[in-house]
N, C-alpha and C positions, 0 to 999 in steps of 0.2 A: 537267857535261854531261847525266848520266844523268836528272836532275830534267826538265830540258827535254824530253828525248825523251818521257818518260812524261806530260808536260802535252800535247805535241804529238799523241801518239797518242789521249791522253783528249779532246782537242778534236775529232779527227776521229772518233771513236766517238759522241760527242755530236751531232755534225752528222749522221752516219748513223740516228742513233736518231730525230732529228728528222725527217729526210726519211721515215722507216718510218712515224712516228707520222701525218704529214700524209697519206701515200698511204693509210695503213689507216682514216682518218677522211674519205676522199674529198676533202680539200682540194686536193691535188695529183693531178690525173687523168693518164691517158695510160700506165698500167703495168697488168701483170697483179695488182699488189699493191693498186691502188686499190677502196677500199670494202670491204677485208677485214678482219674483226675481229682476226683473228690479228696483223697487222702493227700494229694500233692497240694492241694489249697489248705486243706485242713491242718496239716503239720506245720507249716510256718506261722498260721495263728495261734496255734496251741503253744508253739516255742515263745512267741512274743508274750503271751500270758506268763509264761515260766520266767521270763526274763523280769517281767514286771513283779513276779513275787520275789525273785533275787534282789531286785532294787528294794521293795519293802523290807526285806530282812535286813538288808546292809543298812538302810536309812534307820531302822530300829535299833541296830547296834551302836550307831554313832549317837543317839539320843539317850542311850541307856547310861545312868550314873556310874562313874569307875568304882569297882568294889574297894572298900576300905581295908587297909591292912593293920 
């Protein structure tokens, strides 16, 4: 179960990073973050952290022993 938790959290972090990047690049407007270089830089960094969490979760799932029937 823990692996799926990390994958879910990682996916949400990637989604947040994507939104921040798009807002920073002024693709998604309507926010105080729109058109700001800070968010265009932080967004991809946050996305990479999310991908690392997904990898951690996937690795955890592969190491988990198979349930017995």
